[in-house]
mmCIF file of the N, C-alpha and C atoms, coordinates in Angstrom:
data_MODEL
# 
_entry.id   MODEL 
# 
loop_
_atom_site.group_PDB 
_atom_site.id 
_atom_site.type_symbol 
_atom_site.label_atom_id 
_atom_site.label_alt_id 
_atom_site.label_comp_id 
_atom_site.label_asym_id 
_atom_site.label_entity_id 
_atom_site.label_seq_id 
_atom_site.pdbx_PDB_ins_code 
_atom_site.Cartn_x 
_atom_site.Cartn_y 
_atom_site.Cartn_z 
_atom_site.occupancy 
_atom_site.B_iso_or_equiv 
_atom_site.pdbx_formal_charge 
_atom_site.auth_seq_id 
_atom_site.auth_comp_id 
_atom_site.auth_asym_id 
_atom_site.auth_atom_id 
_atom_site.pdbx_PDB_model_num 
ATOM 1   N N  . MET A 1 1  ? 63.024 122.665 168.287 1.00 0.00 ? 1  MET A N  1 
ATOM 2   C CA . MET A 1 1  ? 63.452 123.674 167.349 1.00 0.00 ? 1  MET A CA 1 
ATOM 3   C C  . MET A 1 1  ? 62.384 124.767 167.199 1.00 0.00 ? 1  MET A C  1 
ATOM 4   N N  . ALA A 1 2  ? 61.137 124.423 167.387 1.00 0.00 ? 2  ALA A N  1 
ATOM 5   C CA . ALA A 1 2  ? 60.073 125.422 167.286 1.00 0.00 ? 2  ALA A CA 1 
ATOM 6   C C  . ALA A 1 2  ? 60.288 126.539 168.307 1.00 0.00 ? 2  ALA A C  1 
ATOM 7   N N  . HIS A 1 3  ? 60.757 126.191 169.504 1.00 0.00 ? 3  HIS A N  1 
ATOM 8   C CA . HIS A 1 3  ? 61.039 127.179 170.542 1.00 0.00 ? 3  HIS A CA 1 
ATOM 9   C C  . HIS A 1 3  ? 62.112 128.163 170.060 1.00 0.00 ? 3  HIS A C  1 
ATOM 10  N N  . LEU A 1 4  ? 63.150 127.662 169.433 1.00 0.00 ? 4  LEU A N  1 
ATOM 11  C CA . LEU A 1 4  ? 64.228 128.531 168.950 1.00 0.00 ? 4  LEU A CA 1 
ATOM 12  C C  . LEU A 1 4  ? 63.732 129.460 167.847 1.00 0.00 ? 4  LEU A C  1 
ATOM 13  N N  . LYS A 1 5  ? 62.878 128.935 166.981 1.00 0.00 ? 5  LYS A N  1 
ATOM 14  C CA . LYS A 1 5  ? 62.343 129.757 165.893 1.00 0.00 ? 5  LYS A CA 1 
ATOM 15  C C  . LYS A 1 5  ? 61.427 130.854 166.428 1.00 0.00 ? 5  LYS A C  1 
ATOM 16  N N  . SER A 1 6  ? 60.601 130.515 167.417 1.00 0.00 ? 6  SER A N  1 
ATOM 17  C CA . SER A 1 6  ? 59.652 131.508 167.911 1.00 0.00 ? 6  SER A CA 1 
ATOM 18  C C  . SER A 1 6  ? 60.298 132.533 168.839 1.00 0.00 ? 6  SER A C  1 
ATOM 19  N N  . HIS A 1 7  ? 61.226 132.128 169.689 1.00 0.00 ? 7  HIS A N  1 
ATOM 20  C CA . HIS A 1 7  ? 61.815 133.049 170.653 1.00 0.00 ? 7  HIS A CA 1 
ATOM 21  C C  . HIS A 1 7  ? 62.994 133.854 170.106 1.00 0.00 ? 7  HIS A C  1 
ATOM 22  N N  . TYR A 1 8  ? 63.709 133.292 169.161 1.00 0.00 ? 8  TYR A N  1 
ATOM 23  C CA . TYR A 1 8  ? 64.910 133.965 168.647 1.00 0.00 ? 8  TYR A CA 1 
ATOM 24  C C  . TYR A 1 8  ? 64.812 134.306 167.169 1.00 0.00 ? 8  TYR A C  1 
ATOM 25  N N  . GLY A 1 9  ? 63.665 134.070 166.559 1.00 0.00 ? 9  GLY A N  1 
ATOM 26  C CA . GLY A 1 9  ? 63.500 134.335 165.135 1.00 0.00 ? 9  GLY A CA 1 
ATOM 27  C C  . GLY A 1 9  ? 64.518 133.555 164.315 1.00 0.00 ? 9  GLY A C  1 
ATOM 28  N N  . ALA A 1 10 ? 64.871 132.382 164.795 1.00 0.00 ? 10 ALA A N  1 
ATOM 29  C CA . ALA A 1 10 ? 65.949 131.608 164.188 1.00 0.00 ? 10 ALA A CA 1 
ATOM 30  C C  . ALA A 1 10 ? 65.516 130.937 162.889 1.00 0.00 ? 10 ALA A C  1 
ATOM 31  N N  . THR A 1 11 ? 66.455 130.850 161.970 1.00 0.00 ? 11 THR A N  1 
ATOM 32  C CA . THR A 1 11 ? 66.246 130.135 160.725 1.00 0.00 ? 11 THR A CA 1 
ATOM 33  C C  . THR A 1 11 ? 67.297 129.031 160.619 1.00 0.00 ? 11 THR A C  1 
ATOM 34  N N  . LEU A 1 12 ? 66.852 127.875 160.177 1.00 0.00 ? 12 LEU A N  1 
ATOM 35  C CA . LEU A 1 12 ? 67.734 126.717 160.042 1.00 0.00 ? 12 LEU A CA 1 
ATOM 36  C C  . LEU A 1 12 ? 68.669 126.920 158.863 1.00 0.00 ? 12 LEU A C  1 
ATOM 37  N N  . ILE A 1 13 ? 69.980 126.785 159.112 1.00 0.00 ? 13 ILE A N  1 
ATOM 38  C CA . ILE A 1 13 ? 70.935 126.919 158.016 1.00 0.00 ? 13 ILE A CA 1 
ATOM 39  C C  . ILE A 1 13 ? 71.712 125.634 157.742 1.00 0.00 ? 13 ILE A C  1 
ATOM 40  N N  . TRP A 1 14 ? 71.656 124.689 158.700 1.00 0.00 ? 14 TRP A N  1 
ATOM 41  C CA . TRP A 1 14 ? 72.380 123.437 158.496 1.00 0.00 ? 14 TRP A CA 1 
ATOM 42  C C  . TRP A 1 14 ? 71.748 122.353 159.339 1.00 0.00 ? 14 TRP A C  1 
ATOM 43  N N  . ASN A 1 15 ? 71.580 121.169 158.750 1.00 0.00 ? 15 ASN A N  1 
ATOM 44  C CA . ASN A 1 15 ? 70.977 120.030 159.438 1.00 0.00 ? 15 ASN A CA 1 
ATOM 45  C C  . ASN A 1 15 ? 71.694 118.778 158.940 1.00 0.00 ? 15 ASN A C  1 
ATOM 46  N N  . THR A 1 16 ? 72.408 118.114 159.813 1.00 0.00 ? 16 THR A N  1 
ATOM 47  C CA . THR A 1 16 ? 73.161 116.939 159.393 1.00 0.00 ? 16 THR A CA 1 
ATOM 48  C C  . THR A 1 16 ? 73.140 115.862 160.468 1.00 0.00 ? 16 THR A C  1 
ATOM 49  N N  . ALA A 1 17 ? 73.394 114.623 160.058 1.00 0.00 ? 17 ALA A N  1 
ATOM 50  C CA . ALA A 1 17 ? 73.470 113.513 161.002 1.00 0.00 ? 17 ALA A CA 1 
ATOM 51  C C  . ALA A 1 17 ? 74.773 113.615 161.783 1.00 0.00 ? 17 ALA A C  1 
ATOM 52  N N  . VAL A 1 18 ? 74.730 113.140 163.049 1.00 0.00 ? 18 VAL A N  1 
ATOM 53  C CA . VAL A 1 18 ? 75.913 113.190 163.901 1.00 0.00 ? 18 VAL A CA 1 
ATOM 54  C C  . VAL A 1 18 ? 75.893 111.972 164.828 1.00 0.00 ? 18 VAL A C  1 
ATOM 55  N N  . LYS A 1 19 ? 77.080 111.513 165.190 1.00 0.00 ? 19 LYS A N  1 
ATOM 56  C CA . LYS A 1 19 ? 77.195 110.443 166.181 1.00 0.00 ? 19 LYS A CA 1 
ATOM 57  C C  . LYS A 1 19 ? 78.096 110.962 167.282 1.00 0.00 ? 19 LYS A C  1 
ATOM 58  N N  . LEU A 1 20 ? 77.576 110.965 168.503 1.00 0.00 ? 20 LEU A N  1 
ATOM 59  C CA . LEU A 1 20 ? 78.298 111.513 169.646 1.00 0.00 ? 20 LEU A CA 1 
ATOM 60  C C  . LEU A 1 20 ? 78.117 110.560 170.821 1.00 0.00 ? 20 LEU A C  1 
ATOM 61  N N  . ALA A 1 21 ? 79.221 110.070 171.347 1.00 0.00 ? 21 ALA A N  1 
ATOM 62  C CA . ALA A 1 21 ? 79.204 109.152 172.496 1.00 0.00 ? 21 ALA A CA 1 
ATOM 63  C C  . ALA A 1 21 ? 78.340 107.918 172.223 1.00 0.00 ? 21 ALA A C  1 
ATOM 64  N N  . GLY A 1 22 ? 78.355 107.446 170.983 1.00 0.00 ? 22 GLY A N  1 
ATOM 65  C CA . GLY A 1 22 ? 77.592 106.255 170.632 1.00 0.00 ? 22 GLY A CA 1 
ATOM 66  C C  . GLY A 1 22 ? 76.142 106.513 170.277 1.00 0.00 ? 22 GLY A C  1 
ATOM 67  N N  . PHE A 1 23 ? 75.661 107.738 170.437 1.00 0.00 ? 23 PHE A N  1 
ATOM 68  C CA . PHE A 1 23 ? 74.291 108.100 170.099 1.00 0.00 ? 23 PHE A CA 1 
ATOM 69  C C  . PHE A 1 23 ? 74.255 108.700 168.696 1.00 0.00 ? 23 PHE A C  1 
ATOM 70  N N  . VAL A 1 24 ? 73.253 108.332 167.921 1.00 0.00 ? 24 VAL A N  1 
ATOM 71  C CA . VAL A 1 24 ? 73.071 108.898 166.586 1.00 0.00 ? 24 VAL A CA 1 
ATOM 72  C C  . VAL A 1 24 ? 71.950 109.926 166.675 1.00 0.00 ? 24 VAL A C  1 
ATOM 73  N N  . GLY A 1 25 ? 72.182 111.098 166.125 1.00 0.00 ? 25 GLY A N  1 
ATOM 74  C CA . GLY A 1 25 ? 71.178 112.153 166.193 1.00 0.00 ? 25 GLY A CA 1 
ATOM 75  C C  . GLY A 1 25 ? 71.372 113.179 165.100 1.00 0.00 ? 25 GLY A C  1 
ATOM 76  N N  . ARG A 1 26 ? 70.949 114.399 165.379 1.00 0.00 ? 26 ARG A N  1 
ATOM 77  C CA . ARG A 1 26 ? 71.013 115.494 164.407 1.00 0.00 ? 26 ARG A CA 1 
ATOM 78  C C  . ARG A 1 26 ? 71.797 116.653 164.997 1.00 0.00 ? 26 ARG A C  1 
ATOM 79  N N  . LEU A 1 27 ? 72.577 117.296 164.155 1.00 0.00 ? 27 LEU A N  1 
ATOM 80  C CA . LEU A 1 27 ? 73.275 118.526 164.491 1.00 0.00 ? 27 LEU A CA 1 
ATOM 81  C C  . LEU A 1 27 ? 72.607 119.638 163.694 1.00 0.00 ? 27 LEU A C  1 
ATOM 82  N N  . LEU A 1 28 ? 71.966 120.555 164.410 1.00 0.00 ? 28 LEU A N  1 
ATOM 83  C CA . LEU A 1 28 ? 71.224 121.647 163.783 1.00 0.00 ? 28 LEU A CA 1 
ATOM 84  C C  . LEU A 1 28 ? 71.953 122.956 164.032 1.00 0.00 ? 28 LEU A C  1 
ATOM 85  N N  . THR A 1 29 ? 72.056 123.761 163.004 1.00 0.00 ? 29 THR A N  1 
ATOM 86  C CA . THR A 1 29 ? 72.660 125.084 163.132 1.00 0.00 ? 29 THR A CA 1 
ATOM 87  C C  . THR A 1 29 ? 71.637 126.110 162.660 1.00 0.00 ? 29 THR A C  1 
ATOM 88  N N  . LEU A 1 30 ? 71.403 127.100 163.513 1.00 0.00 ? 30 LEU A N  1 
ATOM 89  C CA . LEU A 1 30 ? 70.424 128.137 163.206 1.00 0.00 ? 30 LEU A CA 1 
ATOM 90  C C  . LEU A 1 30 ? 71.044 129.503 163.440 1.00 0.00 ? 30 LEU A C  1 
ATOM 91  N N  . ASP A 1 31 ? 70.605 130.487 162.715 1.00 0.00 ? 31 ASP A N  1 
ATOM 92  C CA . ASP A 1 31 ? 70.972 131.877 162.967 1.00 0.00 ? 31 ASP A CA 1 
ATOM 93  C C  . ASP A 1 31 ? 69.742 132.597 163.487 1.00 0.00 ? 31 ASP A C  1 
ATOM 94  N N  . GLY A 1 32 ? 69.923 133.408 164.522 1.00 0.00 ? 32 GLY A N  1 
ATOM 95  C CA . GLY A 1 32 ? 68.812 134.142 165.110 1.00 0.00 ? 32 GLY A CA 1 
ATOM 96  C C  . GLY A 1 32 ? 69.301 135.402 165.795 1.00 0.00 ? 32 GLY A C  1 
ATOM 97  N N  . LYS A 1 33 ? 68.436 135.993 166.603 1.00 0.00 ? 33 LYS A N  1 
ATOM 98  C CA . LYS A 1 33 ? 68.782 137.207 167.349 1.00 0.00 ? 33 LYS A CA 1 
ATOM 99  C C  . LYS A 1 33 ? 68.370 137.044 168.800 1.00 0.00 ? 33 LYS A C  1 
ATOM 100 N N  . GLU A 1 34 ? 69.267 137.460 169.696 1.00 0.00 ? 34 GLU A N  1 
ATOM 101 C CA . GLU A 1 34 ? 68.974 137.489 171.118 1.00 0.00 ? 34 GLU A CA 1 
ATOM 102 C C  . GLU A 1 34 ? 69.232 138.909 171.600 1.00 0.00 ? 34 GLU A C  1 
ATOM 103 N N  . ASP A 1 35 ? 68.202 139.574 172.082 1.00 0.00 ? 35 ASP A N  1 
ATOM 104 C CA . ASP A 1 35 ? 68.289 140.975 172.495 1.00 0.00 ? 35 ASP A CA 1 
ATOM 105 C C  . ASP A 1 35 ? 68.866 141.860 171.394 1.00 0.00 ? 35 ASP A C  1 
ATOM 106 N N  . GLY A 1 36 ? 68.460 141.583 170.155 1.00 0.00 ? 36 GLY A N  1 
ATOM 107 C CA . GLY A 1 36 ? 68.892 142.392 169.026 1.00 0.00 ? 36 GLY A CA 1 
ATOM 108 C C  . GLY A 1 36 ? 70.281 142.067 168.499 1.00 0.00 ? 36 GLY A C  1 
ATOM 109 N N  . VAL A 1 37 ? 70.963 141.093 169.081 1.00 0.00 ? 37 VAL A N  1 
ATOM 110 C CA . VAL A 1 37 ? 72.313 140.729 168.658 1.00 0.00 ? 37 VAL A CA 1 
ATOM 111 C C  . VAL A 1 37 ? 72.249 139.418 167.879 1.00 0.00 ? 37 VAL A C  1 
ATOM 112 N N  . LEU A 1 38 ? 72.913 139.384 166.728 1.00 0.00 ? 38 LEU A N  1 
ATOM 113 C CA . LEU A 1 38 ? 72.949 138.160 165.937 1.00 0.00 ? 38 LEU A CA 1 
ATOM 114 C C  . LEU A 1 38 ? 73.671 137.056 166.693 1.00 0.00 ? 38 LEU A C  1 
ATOM 115 N N  . VAL A 1 39 ? 73.083 135.861 166.710 1.00 0.00 ? 39 VAL A N  1 
ATOM 116 C CA . VAL A 1 39 ? 73.696 134.715 167.366 1.00 0.00 ? 39 VAL A CA 1 
ATOM 117 C C  . VAL A 1 39 ? 73.598 133.493 166.457 1.00 0.00 ? 39 VAL A C  1 
ATOM 118 N N  . ARG A 1 40 ? 74.553 132.613 166.607 1.00 0.00 ? 40 ARG A N  1 
ATOM 119 C CA . ARG A 1 40 ? 74.492 131.307 165.963 1.00 0.00 ? 40 ARG A CA 1 
ATOM 120 C C  . ARG A 1 40 ? 74.109 130.313 167.043 1.00 0.00 ? 40 ARG A C  1 
ATOM 121 N N  . ILE A 1 41 ? 73.096 129.509 166.770 1.00 0.00 ? 41 ILE A N  1 
ATOM 122 C CA . ILE A 1 41 ? 72.616 128.512 167.713 1.00 0.00 ? 41 ILE A CA 1 
ATOM 123 C C  . ILE A 1 41 ? 72.943 127.146 167.133 1.00 0.00 ? 41 ILE A C  1 
ATOM 124 N N  . VAL A 1 42 ? 73.691 126.365 167.892 1.00 0.00 ? 42 VAL A N  1 
ATOM 125 C CA . VAL A 1 42 ? 74.014 125.007 167.471 1.00 0.00 ? 42 VAL A CA 1 
ATOM 126 C C  . VAL A 1 42 ? 73.352 124.072 168.468 1.00 0.00 ? 42 VAL A C  1 
ATOM 127 N N  . GLU A 1 43 ? 72.559 123.154 167.947 1.00 0.00 ? 43 GLU A N  1 
ATOM 128 C CA . GLU A 1 43 ? 71.817 122.244 168.804 1.00 0.00 ? 43 GLU A CA 1 
ATOM 129 C C  . GLU A 1 43 ? 72.080 120.810 168.365 1.00 0.00 ? 43 GLU A C  1 
ATOM 130 N N  . VAL A 1 44 ? 72.397 119.960 169.325 1.00 0.00 ? 44 VAL A N  1 
ATOM 131 C CA . VAL A 1 44 ? 72.567 118.531 169.079 1.00 0.00 ? 44 VAL A CA 1 
ATOM 132 C C  . VAL A 1 44 ? 71.379 117.830 169.723 1.00 0.00 ? 44 VAL A C  1 
ATOM 133 N N  . VAL A 1 45 ? 70.666 117.043 168.941 1.00 0.00 ? 45 VAL A N  1 
ATOM 134 C CA . VAL A 1 45 ? 69.516 116.291 169.446 1.00 0.00 ? 45 VAL A CA 1 
ATOM 135 C C  . VAL A 1 45 ? 69.834 114.810 169.272 1.00 0.00 ? 45 VAL A C  1 
ATOM 136 N N  . LEU A 1 46 ? 69.862 114.080 170.406 1.00 0.00 ? 46 LEU A N  1 
ATOM 137 C CA . LEU A 1 46 ? 70.217 112.670 170.402 1.00 0.00 ? 46 LEU A CA 1 
ATOM 138 C C  . LEU A 1 46 ? 69.070 111.856 171.003 1.00 0.00 ? 46 LEU A C  1 
ATOM 139 N N  . PRO A 1 47 ? 68.214 111.242 170.168 1.00 0.00 ? 47 PRO A N  1 
ATOM 140 C CA . PRO A 1 47 ? 67.119 110.431 170.701 1.00 0.00 ? 47 PRO A CA 1 
ATOM 141 C C  . PRO A 1 47 ? 67.634 109.090 171.223 1.00 0.00 ? 47 PRO A C  1 
ATOM 142 N N  . LYS A 1 48 ? 67.043 108.640 172.311 1.00 0.00 ? 48 LYS A N  1 
ATOM 143 C CA . LYS A 1 48 ? 67.386 107.344 172.903 1.00 0.00 ? 48 LYS A CA 1 
ATOM 144 C C  . LYS A 1 48 ? 66.094 106.751 173.445 1.00 0.00 ? 48 LYS A C  1 
ATOM 145 N N  . GLY A 1 49 ? 65.480 105.868 172.671 1.00 0.00 ? 49 GLY A N  1 
ATOM 146 C CA . GLY A 1 49 ? 64.198 105.293 173.081 1.00 0.00 ? 49 GLY A CA 1 
ATOM 147 C C  . GLY A 1 49 ? 63.125 106.356 173.160 1.00 0.00 ? 49 GLY A C  1 
ATOM 148 N N  . ARG A 1 50 ? 62.477 106.462 174.323 1.00 0.00 ? 50 ARG A N  1 
ATOM 149 C CA . ARG A 1 50 ? 61.401 107.444 174.507 1.00 0.00 ? 50 ARG A CA 1 
ATOM 150 C C  . ARG A 1 50 ? 61.914 108.778 175.020 1.00 0.00 ? 50 ARG A C  1 
ATOM 151 N N  . VAL A 1 51 ? 63.244 108.923 175.145 1.00 0.00 ? 51 VAL A N  1 
ATOM 152 C CA . VAL A 1 51 ? 63.867 110.138 175.676 1.00 0.00 ? 51 VAL A CA 1 
ATOM 153 C C  . VAL A 1 51 ? 64.763 110.734 174.595 1.00 0.00 ? 51 VAL A C  1 
ATOM 154 N N  . ALA A 1 52 ? 64.966 112.035 174.656 1.00 0.00 ? 52 ALA A N  1 
ATOM 155 C CA . ALA A 1 52 ? 65.904 112.690 173.739 1.00 0.00 ? 52 ALA A CA 1 
ATOM 156 C C  . ALA A 1 52 ? 66.809 113.605 174.547 1.00 0.00 ? 52 ALA A C  1 
ATOM 157 N N  . TYR A 1 53 ? 68.087 113.561 174.245 1.00 0.00 ? 53 TYR A N  1 
ATOM 158 C CA . TYR A 1 53 ? 69.050 114.464 174.864 1.00 0.00 ? 53 TYR A CA 1 
ATOM 159 C C  . TYR A 1 53 ? 69.217 115.652 173.932 1.00 0.00 ? 53 TYR A C  1 
ATOM 160 N N  . ASP A 1 54 ? 69.202 116.835 174.501 1.00 0.00 ? 54 ASP A N  1 
ATOM 161 C CA . ASP A 1 54 ? 69.230 118.071 173.726 1.00 0.00 ? 54 ASP A CA 1 
ATOM 162 C C  . ASP A 1 54 ? 70.311 118.974 174.309 1.00 0.00 ? 54 ASP A C  1 
ATOM 163 N N  . ILE A 1 55 ? 71.309 119.296 173.495 1.00 0.00 ? 55 ILE A N  1 
ATOM 164 C CA . ILE A 1 55 ? 72.400 120.169 173.922 1.00 0.00 ? 55 ILE A CA 1 
ATOM 165 C C  . ILE A 1 55 ? 72.383 121.390 173.009 1.00 0.00 ? 55 ILE A C  1 
ATOM 166 N N  . SER A 1 56 ? 72.295 122.580 173.587 1.00 0.00 ? 56 SER A N  1 
ATOM 167 C CA . SER A 1 56 ? 72.270 123.812 172.791 1.00 0.00 ? 56 SER A CA 1 
ATOM 168 C C  . SER A 1 56 ? 73.433 124.704 173.189 1.00 0.00 ? 56 SER A C  1 
ATOM 169 N N  . GLN A 1 57 ? 73.968 125.396 172.201 1.00 0.00 ? 57 GLN A N  1 
ATOM 170 C CA . GLN A 1 57 ? 75.041 126.353 172.455 1.00 0.00 ? 57 GLN A CA 1 
ATOM 171 C C  . GLN A 1 57 ? 74.749 127.607 171.635 1.00 0.00 ? 57 GLN A C  1 
ATOM 172 N N  . PHE A 1 58 ? 74.839 128.751 172.308 1.00 0.00 ? 58 PHE A N  1 
ATOM 173 C CA . PHE A 1 58 ? 74.652 130.037 171.646 1.00 0.00 ? 58 PHE A CA 1 
ATOM 174 C C  . PHE A 1 58 ? 76.025 130.693 171.538 1.00 0.00 ? 58 PHE A C  1 
ATOM 175 N N  . GLY A 1 59 ? 76.314 131.280 170.386 1.00 0.00 ? 59 GLY A N  1 
ATOM 176 C CA . GLY A 1 59 ? 77.615 131.913 170.234 1.00 0.00 ? 59 GLY A CA 1 
ATOM 177 C C  . GLY A 1 59 ? 77.626 132.891 169.091 1.00 0.00 ? 59 GLY A C  1 
ATOM 178 N N  . GLU A 1 60 ? 78.834 133.319 168.773 1.00 0.00 ? 60 GLU A N  1 
ATOM 179 C CA . GLU A 1 60 ? 79.035 134.258 167.678 1.00 0.00 ? 60 GLU A CA 1 
ATOM 180 C C  . GLU A 1 60 ? 78.718 133.579 166.349 1.00 0.00 ? 60 GLU A C  1 
ATOM 181 N N  . PRO A 1 61 ? 78.160 134.327 165.399 1.00 0.00 ? 61 PRO A N  1 
ATOM 182 C CA . PRO A 1 61 ? 77.818 133.739 164.111 1.00 0.00 ? 61 PRO A CA 1 
ATOM 183 C C  . PRO A 1 61 ? 79.016 133.144 163.366 1.00 0.00 ? 61 PRO A C  1 
ATOM 184 N N  . LEU A 1 62 ? 80.233 133.589 163.653 1.00 0.00 ? 62 LEU A N  1 
ATOM 185 C CA . LEU A 1 62 ? 81.393 133.084 162.922 1.00 0.00 ? 62 LEU A CA 1 
ATOM 186 C C  . LEU A 1 62 ? 81.819 131.694 163.381 1.00 0.00 ? 62 LEU A C  1 
ATOM 187 N N  . LYS A 1 63 ? 81.360 131.257 164.537 1.00 0.00 ? 63 LYS A N  1 
ATOM 188 C CA . LYS A 1 63 ? 81.731 129.934 165.043 1.00 0.00 ? 63 LYS A CA 1 
ATOM 189 C C  . LYS A 1 63 ? 80.738 128.919 164.487 1.00 0.00 ? 63 LYS A C  1 
ATOM 190 N N  . GLY A 1 64 ? 81.205 128.092 163.583 1.00 0.00 ? 64 GLY A N  1 
ATOM 191 C CA . GLY A 1 64 ? 80.339 127.127 162.913 1.00 0.00 ? 64 GLY A CA 1 
ATOM 192 C C  . GLY A 1 64 ? 80.120 125.854 163.704 1.00 0.00 ? 64 GLY A C  1 
ATOM 193 N N  . PRO A 1 65 ? 79.287 124.962 163.192 1.00 0.00 ? 65 PRO A N  1 
ATOM 194 C CA . PRO A 1 65 ? 78.945 123.739 163.890 1.00 0.00 ? 65 PRO A CA 1 
ATOM 195 C C  . PRO A 1 65 ? 80.131 122.807 164.120 1.00 0.00 ? 65 PRO A C  1 
ATOM 196 N N  . ALA A 1 66 ? 81.094 122.776 163.210 1.00 0.00 ? 66 ALA A N  1 
ATOM 197 C CA . ALA A 1 66 ? 82.255 121.890 163.395 1.00 0.00 ? 66 ALA A CA 1 
ATOM 198 C C  . ALA A 1 66 ? 83.022 122.296 164.652 1.00 0.00 ? 66 ALA A C  1 
ATOM 199 N N  . PHE A 1 67 ? 83.158 123.591 164.882 1.00 0.00 ? 67 PHE A N  1 
ATOM 200 C CA . PHE A 1 67 ? 83.844 124.102 166.076 1.00 0.00 ? 67 PHE A CA 1 
ATOM 201 C C  . PHE A 1 67 ? 83.131 123.636 167.345 1.00 0.00 ? 67 PHE A C  1 
ATOM 202 N N  . VAL A 1 68 ? 81.826 123.771 167.366 1.00 0.00 ? 68 VAL A N  1 
ATOM 203 C CA . VAL A 1 68 ? 81.050 123.415 168.547 1.00 0.00 ? 68 VAL A CA 1 
ATOM 204 C C  . VAL A 1 68 ? 81.064 121.903 168.748 1.00 0.00 ? 68 VAL A C  1 
ATOM 205 N N  . LEU A 1 69 ? 80.960 121.121 167.669 1.00 0.00 ? 69 LEU A N  1 
ATOM 206 C CA . LEU A 1 69 ? 80.978 119.673 167.802 1.00 0.00 ? 69 LEU A CA 1 
ATOM 207 C C  . LEU A 1 69 ? 82.309 119.201 168.375 1.00 0.00 ? 69 LEU A C  1 
ATOM 208 N N  . ARG A 1 70 ? 83.429 119.765 167.919 1.00 0.00 ? 70 ARG A N  1 
ATOM 209 C CA . ARG A 1 70 ? 84.734 119.401 168.478 1.00 0.00 ? 70 ARG A CA 1 
ATOM 210 C C  . ARG A 1 70 ? 84.785 119.734 169.968 1.00 0.00 ? 70 ARG A C  1 
ATOM 211 N N  . ARG A 1 71 ? 84.218 120.864 170.341 1.00 0.00 ? 71 ARG A N  1 
ATOM 212 C CA . ARG A 1 71 ? 84.201 121.267 171.746 1.00 0.00 ? 71 ARG A CA 1 
ATOM 213 C C  . ARG A 1 71 ? 83.381 120.297 172.596 1.00 0.00 ? 71 ARG A C  1 
ATOM 214 N N  . LEU A 1 72 ? 82.218 119.865 172.081 1.00 0.00 ? 72 LEU A N  1 
ATOM 215 C CA . LEU A 1 72 ? 81.383 118.906 172.793 1.00 0.00 ? 72 LEU A CA 1 
ATOM 216 C C  . LEU A 1 72 ? 82.083 117.555 172.918 1.00 0.00 ? 72 LEU A C  1 
ATOM 217 N N  . GLU A 1 73 ? 82.772 117.133 171.851 1.00 0.00 ? 73 GLU A N  1 
ATOM 218 C CA . GLU A 1 73 ? 83.485 115.860 171.891 1.00 0.00 ? 73 GLU A CA 1 
ATOM 219 C C  . GLU A 1 73 ? 84.599 115.899 172.929 1.00 0.00 ? 73 GLU A C  1 
ATOM 220 N N  . ARG A 1 74 ? 85.345 117.009 172.993 1.00 0.00 ? 74 ARG A N  1 
ATOM 221 C CA . ARG A 1 74 ? 86.416 117.131 173.989 1.00 0.00 ? 74 ARG A CA 1 
ATOM 222 C C  . ARG A 1 74 ? 85.842 117.089 175.401 1.00 0.00 ? 74 ARG A C  1 
ATOM 223 N N  . ARG A 1 75 ? 84.710 117.754 175.612 1.00 0.00 ? 75 ARG A N  1 
ATOM 224 C CA . ARG A 1 75 ? 84.071 117.762 176.931 1.00 0.00 ? 75 ARG A CA 1 
ATOM 225 C C  . ARG A 1 75 ? 83.644 116.348 177.314 1.00 0.00 ? 75 ARG A C  1 
ATOM 226 N N  . HIS A 1 76 ? 83.060 115.616 176.353 1.00 0.00 ? 76 HIS A N  1 
ATOM 227 C CA . HIS A 1 76 ? 82.657 114.239 176.638 1.00 0.00 ? 76 HIS A CA 1 
ATOM 228 C C  . HIS A 1 76 ? 83.864 113.377 176.982 1.00 0.00 ? 76 HIS A C  1 
ATOM 229 N N  . GLU A 1 77 ? 84.970 113.539 176.252 1.00 0.00 ? 77 GLU A N  1 
ATOM 230 C CA . GLU A 1 77 ? 86.175 112.757 176.516 1.00 0.00 ? 77 GLU A CA 1 
ATOM 231 C C  . GLU A 1 77 ? 86.697 113.024 177.924 1.00 0.00 ? 77 GLU A C  1 
ATOM 232 N N  . ARG A 1 78 ? 86.687 114.277 178.344 1.00 0.00 ? 78 ARG A N  1 
ATOM 233 C CA . ARG A 1 78 ? 87.154 114.606 179.696 1.00 0.00 ? 78 ARG A CA 1 
ATOM 234 C C  . ARG A 1 78 ? 86.251 113.976 180.742 1.00 0.00 ? 78 ARG A C  1 
ATOM 235 N N  . LEU A 1 79 ? 84.939 114.067 180.541 1.00 0.00 ? 79 LEU A N  1 
ATOM 236 C CA . LEU A 1 79 ? 83.995 113.563 181.537 1.00 0.00 ? 79 LEU A CA 1 
ATOM 237 C C  . LEU A 1 79 ? 83.994 112.031 181.602 1.00 0.00 ? 79 LEU A C  1 
ATOM 238 N N  . SER A 1 80 ? 84.212 111.392 180.468 1.00 0.00 ? 80 SER A N  1 
ATOM 239 C CA . SER A 1 80 ? 84.148 109.932 180.453 1.00 0.00 ? 80 SER A CA 1 
ATOM 240 C C  . SER A 1 80 ? 85.495 109.278 180.728 1.00 0.00 ? 80 SER A C  1 
ATOM 241 N N  . GLY A 1 81 ? 86.569 110.097 180.732 1.00 0.00 ? 81 GLY A N  1 
ATOM 242 C CA . GLY A 1 81 ? 87.904 109.557 180.959 1.00 0.00 ? 81 GLY A CA 1 
ATOM 243 C C  . GLY A 1 81 ? 88.536 108.991 179.698 1.00 0.00 ? 81 GLY A C  1 
ATOM 244 N N  . HIS A 1 82 ? 87.915 109.199 178.543 1.00 0.00 ? 82 HIS A N  1 
ATOM 245 C CA . HIS A 1 82 ? 88.468 108.728 177.266 1.00 0.00 ? 82 HIS A CA 1 
ATOM 246 C C  . HIS A 1 82 ? 89.204 109.859 176.581 1.00 0.00 ? 82 HIS A C  1 
ATOM 247 N N  . GLY A 1 83 ? 90.187 109.545 175.823 1.00 0.00 ? 83 GLY A N  1 
ATOM 248 C CA . GLY A 1 83 ? 90.904 110.574 175.051 1.00 0.00 ? 83 GLY A CA 1 
ATOM 249 C C  . GLY A 1 83 ? 91.995 111.235 175.862 1.00 0.00 ? 83 GLY A C  1 
ATOM 250 N N  . ASN A 1 84 ? 92.580 112.232 175.250 1.00 0.00 ? 84 ASN A N  1 
ATOM 251 C CA . ASN A 1 84 ? 93.727 112.923 175.844 1.00 0.00 ? 84 ASN A CA 1 
ATOM 252 C C  . ASN A 1 84 ? 93.333 114.176 176.611 1.00 0.00 ? 84 ASN A C  1 
ATOM 253 N N  . GLY A 1 85 ? 92.081 114.667 176.413 1.00 0.00 ? 85 GLY A N  1 
ATOM 254 C CA . GLY A 1 85 ? 91.693 115.959 176.934 1.00 0.00 ? 85 GLY A CA 1 
ATOM 255 C C  . GLY A 1 85 ? 91.298 115.951 178.332 1.00 0.00 ? 85 GLY A C  1 
# 
């Protein structure tokens, strides 16, 4: 998260627990600027032992974390063969 704060001037606006594909982690939402344009940064951090999985998505400020989490869940379902998507 320090990288996002330093490179994009991002500020944390939401931090909550999340469970994705059996992993428990954090869902972070930050607002920042990329090339002078306001962006919403949603980052999922899933620690697993000595390793951490980090998924970041940059988008329009109006797209909140729930939207991105649903999108990530659908992608996981398609890749794993679970679900309808």
